[in-house]
C-alpha positions in Angstrom: 0.0 0.0 0.0 1.5 3.3 -0.9 1.3 6.3 1.4 -1.2 8.2 -0.7 -3.9 5.5 -0.4 -3.4 5.5 3.4 -4.6 9.0 3.9 -8.1 10.0 3.0 -8.7 12.6 0.3 -9.3 16.2 1.3 -12.9 16.2 0.0 -13.8 12.7 1.3 -16.5 12.8 4.0 -16.5 10.3 6.9 -19.9 9.6 8.4 -19.6 9.9 12.2 -20.1 6.8 14.4 -21.2 8.9 17.3 -22.4 12.5 18.0 -21.6 15.0 20.7 -24.7 16.2 22.7 -25.4 19.3 20.7 -25.3 17.4 17.4 -27.3 14.5 18.7 -30.0 16.9 20.0 -30.1 18.6 16.6 -30.3 15.3 14.8 -33.2 14.2 17.0 -35.0 17.6 16.7 -35.0 18.2 20.5 -33.2 20.8 22.7 -29.9 20.0 24.3 -31.5 20.4 27.7 -34.2 17.7 26.8 -31.4 15.4 25.6 -29.5 16.0 28.9 -32.7 15.2 30.9 -33.3 12.0 28.9 -29.7 11.0 29.3 -29.6 11.6 33.1 -32.8 9.6 33.5 -31.4 6.7 31.6 -34.0 6.8 28.8 -31.6 7.4 25.9 -28.6 5.2 24.9 -25.2 6.9 25.3 -21.6 6.2 25.8 -19.6 7.9 28.5 -15.8 8.2 28.2 -14.5 9.9 31.3 -16.6 13.1 31.3 -17.4 13.0 27.5 -20.8 11.8 26.5 -21.4 10.5 23.0 -24.5 9.2 21.3 -24.0 6.4 18.7 -25.9 7.2 15.5 -27.1 3.6 15.1 -28.3 3.5 18.8 -30.2 6.7 18.3 -31.9 5.3 15.1 -32.9 2.1 16.9 -34.1 4.1 19.9 -36.4 6.2 17.7 -37.6 3.1 15.8 -38.6 1.4 19.1 -40.6 4.5 20.0 -42.3 5.1 16.7 -46.1 5.0 16.8 -48.1 4.3 13.7 -51.1 6.4 13.4 -54.5 4.7 13.2 -57.5 6.0 11.3 -60.1 6.5 14.0 -62.7 8.1 11.7 -65.8 6.2 10.9 -65.9 4.2 14.1 
């Protein structure tokens, strides 16, 4: 492998494996304080590394899917 192929290209984008709180809150469409409250209550999956809290993208997707409610048509009943 030559040294050029080892380094990624300048314009190549890497999808993050985990998000910091501000980015996770934005991705979920909630405020950072709501995310903090959910995290402290143990309701949302997170990874803690020393004082750093991270939210795995896949865990957030799964968490949302588990809470998704499918609307039911209640008209005509």
